[in-house]
C-alpha positions in Angstrom: 1.5 13.7 -14.1 3.3 13.7 -10.6 3.3 15.8 -7.6 4.4 15.8 -4.2 2.0 16.6 -1.3 3.7 18.6 1.3 5.7 20.5 -1.3 2.6 21.6 -3.1 0.0 24.2 -2.2 -2.7 23.5 -4.4 -4.1 20.9 -6.8 -5.3 21.7 -10.3 -9.0 19.9 -10.2 -10.3 21.6 -13.4 -9.8 18.3 -15.4 -13.0 16.6 -14.6 -12.8 12.9 -14.7 -9.3 12.7 -14.0 -8.4 9.9 -12.1 -5.8 10.6 -8.8 -3.8 8.5 -6.8 -2.1 9.3 -3.7 1.4 7.1 -3.3 2.1 6.8 0.5 5.8 5.5 1.3 5.3 2.1 3.4 7.2 1.7 6.7 6.8 -0.8 9.2 8.0 -1.3 13.1 8.3 -4.7 14.7 7.6 -5.0 18.4 11.3 -4.8 19.1 12.1 -1.6 17.2 14.0 1.0 19.1 11.6 3.4 20.7 12.8 6.6 19.3 11.9 4.9 15.6 8.6 4.2 16.6 8.0 7.8 17.7 9.0 9.3 14.5 7.0 6.6 12.5 3.8 7.7 14.5 4.8 11.1 13.7 5.0 10.5 10.2 1.5 8.6 10.0 0.0 11.3 11.8 1.2 13.8 9.2 0.3 11.3 6.4 -3.4 11.4 7.5 -3.6 15.2 8.3 -2.3 15.8 4.4 -4.6 13.3 2.9 -7.4 14.8 5.1 -6.5 18.4 4.0 -6.4 17.3 0.2 -9.9 15.7 0.3 -11.4 18.8 0.8 -10.0 20.1 -2.2 -10.3 17.1 -4.6 -13.0 14.8 -2.9 -12.9 11.6 -0.8 -10.8 8.7 -1.2 -12.8 5.9 -2.8 -10.3 2.9 -3.1 -7.0 1.6 -1.2 -4.6 -0.4 -2.1 -1.6 -1.5 -0.3 1.5 -3.3 -1.2 1.7 -7.2 -0.4 -2.0 -7.7 0.1 -3.9 -9.8 -2.4 -7.3 -9.8 -1.0 -9.7 -7.1 -0.8 -12.5 -6.1 1.8 -12.6 -6.9 5.4 -10.5 -9.7 5.1 -7.6 -7.6 3.5 -8.2 -5.0 6.1 -7.4 -7.7 9.0 -4.1 -8.8 7.2 -2.9 -5.3 7.3 -3.9 -4.7 10.8 -1.6 -7.5 11.7 1.8 -6.4 9.7 1.1 -2.4 9.5 -1.2 -1.3 12.4 -0.4 2.4 11.5 -1.6 2.2 8.0 -4.5 0.3 9.0 -5.7 2.9 11.0 -5.9 5.4 8.1 -7.2 2.6 5.5 -10.0 1.5 8.2 -11.2 5.2 8.7 -11.1 5.9 4.9 -13.3 2.6 4.5 -15.7 3.4 7.6 -16.3 6.7 5.1 -17.3 4.7 2.1 -13.8 4.0 0.5 -13.2 0.1 -1.0 -10.1 -1.5 0.2 -8.9 -3.7 -3.0 -6.2 -6.5 -3.0 -3.1 -4.7 -4.8 -1.2 -7.8 -5.6 -1.4 -11.2 -7.3 -0.4 -13.5 -4.4 2.0 -15.9 -6.1 3.8 -13.1 -8.0 4.2 -11.3 -4.4 5.5 -14.2 -2.8 7.8 -15.0 -5.5 9.3 -11.5 -5.3 9.8 -11.4 -1.8 11.4 -14.7 -1.5 14.2 -13.7 -4.3 14.5 -10.5 -2.2 15.3 -12.6 1.1 17.9 -14.8 -1.1 19.6 -11.3 -2.2 20.0 -10.2 1.3 21.6 -13.5 2.2 24.7 -12.7 0.3 26.8 -15.3 -1.9 30.4 -16.2 -1.9 29.9 -17.2 -5.8 29.6 -13.8 -7.8 27.9 -16.0 -10.6 25.2 -17.6 -8.4 24.7 -13.8 -6.8 24.1 -12.3 -10.4 21.6 -15.1 -11.2 19.6 -14.7 -8.1 19.6 -10.9 -9.1 18.4 -11.4 -12.6 15.6 -14.0 -10.9 14.7 -11.1 -8.7 14.6 -8.1 -10.9 12.3 -10.2 -13.7 10.2 -11.2 -10.8 9.5 -7.5 -9.5 9.3 -6.3 -12.8 6.2 -8.7 -13.6 5.0 -7.7 -9.6 5.0 -4.3 -10.2 3.6 -4.4 -13.8 0.5 -6.2 -12.1 0.0 -3.6 -9.3 -0.3 -0.9 -12.2 -2.5 -2.6 -14.3 -4.7 -3.8 -11.5 -4.9 0.0 -10.2 -5.5 0.8 -13.8 -8.5 -1.7 -14.2 -10.1 -0.8 -10.7 -9.8 2.8 -10.2 -12.9 4.5 -12.3 -13.2 7.6 -13.9 -13.0 10.6 -11.6 -12.2 8.5 -8.4 -9.4 9.3 -5.8 -7.6 6.6 -4.3 -4.4 5.9 -2.2 -1.6 3.2 -2.6 0.8 2.4 0.5 3.7 1.2 -1.1 7.8 1.0 0.0 10.1 3.8 -1.6 11.9 2.4 -4.5 9.0 0.6 -6.2 8.8 0.1 -10.0 5.0 0.8 -10.5 4.2 2.4 -13.6 0.7 4.3 -13.4 -1.7 4.8 -16.2 -1.2 8.2 -18.2 -4.6 9.5 -16.9 -3.7 8.9 -13.3 -2.8 11.9 -11.7 -0.1 10.8 -9.2 0.9 12.7 -6.0 3.8 11.4 -3.8 2.8 12.0 -0.3 5.9 13.7 1.5 5.0 15.2 4.9 8.2 16.8 6.9 8.4 13.7 8.9 9.4 11.6 5.9 12.6 13.4 5.8 13.3 12.8 9.4 12.5 9.0 9.1 14.7 8.3 6.2 17.5 10.1 8.1 17.5 7.6 11.3 17.0 4.9 9.1 20.3 5.7 6.8 21.9 6.8 10.2 21.3 3.4 11.8 22.1 1.5 8.8 25.6 3.4 8.6 26.3 2.6 12.4 25.4 -1.0 12.1 27.9 -1.0 9.0 30.8 0.5 11.0 30.0 -1.8 13.9 30.4 -4.6 11.6 33.5 -3.5 10.1 35.1 -2.8 13.5 34.0 -6.3 14.5 36.0 -7.8 11.5 39.4 -6.3 12.8 
C-alpha cells in the first residue's frame, strides 16, 4: 500500500499493528553547489521535516531511520550521514534524540559494487558491446543491492512501528506487503526537480554548442 504525503490529508491508522514507512527522496549539495540550488534544497528539507512532524501526531513517533549508502547503525552511522548529507542528518539526529534508532540500511560491499558500476556507466564508452556489458553488470548489482535493503527493513522494522527511509528517487526497493509506504512529496520537491532538469538541459545544450 503506497500513499504520498503532501497529497493526502489523513492517514488510515485503524489497522493496528501495520508497519509504516516514510520514503523521503534524498538529495545532496556539495560545497561548490550554486547558491539558488542550496536555497531550494534547504527549503525542501524544512518541508520534509514539517510533514513528518505533522504525521507523527496522527500515526506515532518515528522509531527507526534508514539511509541509502549507510551500512553502519547507531552514532557511528549518523556521523557518516553528517559528512555526506548534513540536511538529512539534522532530521535523523532529531528523531534519534527523541528515541528513534538509526539502522544501517545497506550491505557495504553490495553498495560499493553498485556505485562503482554506476560510475563506470557515467563515463561513457566507444564500444556499444562494452557499454551493454557494463549496464548488465550494473543492473544485476543494483537488483541485489535493493533486494537487500528491502529485506533488511522487513527484518528490523517491528510490528506497529513507524520508520523513515532516505533514498534517491528511482530506486528499485520492493517493500514487504504489510508495510504501508508513504512517499514524502512536499511542494518544494517539484521545484527542486524542475531546477535539476533545467540545469541538466542547459548543460546538454551548452555541450552541443561547443561541439559545433
